[in-house]
N, C-alpha and C positions, 0 to 999 in steps of 0.2 A: 103704299101704292107701288113702290119699286118692284116688290116681289110679284105683284100682279102683272106688271109690264114684262118682267123676266119670263113669266109663264106664257104671255102672248108671243114673245120673241121665240120661245121654244117651238110653239105651234107654227110660226112662220118659217122657221128653219126646216120643219118637217114637211111643209106643204109641197115643195117640188118633188120630194121622194114619194109622197102619197100619190101624186099625179103619175109619176114614172112607173110605179109598181102596181097600180090598180089594174086588175085583170090578169096579172102575171102570177106565176107559181114560184113559191119558195119551199124548198125541201129542208127540213131540220132533223138532224140526228140528235135525239134526246137521250142523254145518259150521264153517267158520273154523279158528282155531288148534287147536281141540279135535280136528280130524281129522288134523293133521300132527305133533303132538307125541306121542312114544311114551308118556310117562307119562300124558298126558291121555287118550289113546286107551284105555289100560288102565283108568284110573279110570272112564271113561264106560262101558266094557263091563261092569265090575263093578257099577256103579250100576244099569244096566238089568237085569242078571241078578238082582240082589238084589230089585228091584221085582217081577220076575216070580215069584220064589220066595215073595214075600209075597202073591201073589194079585192083583197090580196089573197089568193088561194094558198093555203098552207097545208103541206103534207108532212106528217111526223113519222119517223122511223125510230123506234126505241130500242135500247139495249136491255140488259138484265143479268149481267154476269154475277154480281154479288148475290142476287136472289137465287140464281141457279146453284151457286156454290153452297149456300145455306141449305137448300133442299137436298142436294146430293149428300151432304154430311149427315143429314137426318136419316137418309136411306142407307148410309154406310158405304156409299160409292166414292171411291177415290179417283180424282181427276188427274190426268196426265196432259201435259202441254208440249206441243212441238212447234217451235218458232212462234210462240204466242197463241197458237190455235189449240182449242180443247180437243183431245182425242175423244171421239164420240161413237161409242158402240151402241148397240140397239137399246140396252137398258138406260144408258145415259141420254139417248135421244128421246126416250119417252118422258124423262124428267124435264129435259130442256123444253120440249114442246108443251108440256103441262104448265110449266112456270111461265114461259113467254106468252103463250096464247090464252091460258086460263087464269093467270094471276096478274102479271105485269100489264099486259095489254088492257085488261078490264079496269085496272086501277087508273091508268092514264086516261082512258076514255071517260071513266066515271068522274075524275077530277075536272076534266074539261067541261063536261056537261053540268056538273054541280055549279060551276062558275058562269054558266050561261052560254056555253058553246053547243054545237051540234056535231059531236064527234061520233065516228063509226069505226069500230075495231075490225082489223083484217089480219089474217096471216097470209103468207105467200101461197098457201094452198087454196085460198078462196078465189074461185074463178081463174085458177092457175095464174095468180098474180105474179109469182116469182118462179119461173121454170129454171131448174138447177141441174147441174151435173156434178159428179163427185170431184172434189178438189184434192189434188195430191200435193204434198209439201216436199220441197227440195231440201235435202240435208247434205251439207258438204263435209267431207272427211278431212282429216289433218293433212292428207297428201294432195288435197285439191280436187279429189274426185267428188262427184255428185250422185246422189241417189234419190229417186222419187219415192216417197213413203205414203202409204195409204193410212189415213188417220180416221177412217170410219165415215160416219154420215155427216161429213162437213162439205158444204156445197159452195159452188161458184154460180152466180146468177148468169144465165145465158140469154134470158128473154124476160122482159117486163110487160105485163098486160096493162099498158097505159090507159086503154079505153075504160077499164073498170075505175081507175082513179079519176079520170076526167068526168065520168058519169056522176060520181059523188061530188066532185067540185062544182059541176053545173047545178047540182041540187043543193048547193050551199052547205054541204057537209064538210067536215074536217076528217080526212082519212088518217087513221093511226095504224101503222103497220108493224107487226111483230116479225122479226127476222128469221122466220121458218119458211123454207122453200119446199118445192115439190119436184120430184124427179119424173122422168118419162114414164116410169112404171108405178107412179103413185107413192113412192117412198118419200119420207120426210127428211129434210136436210137442215142442219144447224148452219146458219150463215152469219158471218160477221156483220154487225149492224152498220158499221161505217161503209162496208162494201155495198150493202143493200141501198143505203141512202145515196151513194154515188151512182149506182145503176139506175135508180128511180129518177134522180135529178137529170141524168143524161137522157133517159127515155122521154121525159116530159119536156126536154129543152128548158129546164127551169131557169128563171132569172138568177137565182142564187141557190147554192148548196151551203148550209151552215152546219158545222160540226161543233156541238157543245162539248167541251172537254174540261179537265180539271187543271189546266195551265192557261197562261195568258195568250199563248199562240206560239208561233215559231220564233226562237231566239237565236241571235248570233253567238259567236264563241265568247263574247264578253258578257253574255247574259241579257243583252238588251233586246227588246221586242222588235221583230222585223215587221213593219206594218203592211208591206206589199211585196209580193214575189211574182216575177214574170214566169210564165210556163216554161220558157226556154232555159231559165236559170236553175230549174229544179235538179236536173242531173248533176250539175256542178256542185250544188249545195249538199247533195247526198254524198258525192264522192269525197268532198273535203270534210265530211262529218259535221257540217253545220246543222244539217238535218240528220238526226240519228235516233237509234232506239225505237221506242213506240211511236215517235212522230213520223217515221218513214211510211208505215202503211196508211196513216191518215192523209199525208200529203199525196201519196200515190193514188188514194181513193179520189182526192180532189182532181188530180191530173186526169184520171180516167173519165170523171164526170164532164170535165171541160172538153175533152176530146170527143165525147159522145154527144155533146150538144148543150150542156149547161153553160151559162154565160160567165158566171163568177162563182168562186168558192171561198169560204171563210172558215177559219179555225178560231173559235172564240172561247172565252172563259165563262163557262156555265155557272161558276160560283158567284158571278156578279149579277145582282138583281137587275132585271129588265135588260140583260145583255143583248137579246134579240132586237129590241127596239133601238137600243143605242147604236147597234151596227147599221140598221136599216135607215133610220131617220135622222142621223146626225152627220154633219160635214166631215168630222174626223173619223168616226167609226171606232170599232174596238177590234182587238185580235189581229190576225194576219189574213190578208186578202191574197188569193191566187187567181190571176187573170191572164 
């Protein structure tokens, strides 16, 4: 009997959060190990479908770096990276778009629908969902000088067509967005998926932005998880190297989303089954919250 009572208590713990988030929008960046492990893929799909059934609008932005790498290797195309961004010439862009919109996006949509969802796949080119401009990368020399480098068809999102997403939400669909943007002249751009998720969350004034990663969250210098960070503390934590390496762009993406209208941002461990539900529906939550 006790295990049944424990289940009832779990539901009661979730009740105030179900009430709070019903009708609100949550944007999830889906990537990393959660996209490659079959059990994690299933738990993620079920989490998203449960949220939608509870009246919580869920928008998914997915990555696809490993799949792009594999396909480029098969075509004999060698990738170069500048400050973590893939140099994307016209041939590379064709592969990136093919993989993200034609393979990965359809796989994610298919998996959600297979488990009972109503997912619709989009790229940033559909309905000019993600209007982009070319992104230049700053390279600093040993003498402290800085140079802006053109790395090809890598884009920065300047406008999100939130009406398209909201139309799908009102129709009880789950939008699944591939991070491919479109320029003013119709050209395709490769866009960082975290950046897209942040821009979308800001444009929709999302209740939450959630980045699924392959780490627990932001950690202090002793290696302990930092459960919550205030927006004003982010510059100090970057300057003293508490936030460093690949975590910097993720945190900066969260900061941009909050400044543009999202209410909270979370960096959580996508390797944990049902991580999305644990963050939303429990008192303790998981990962690092930025608010």
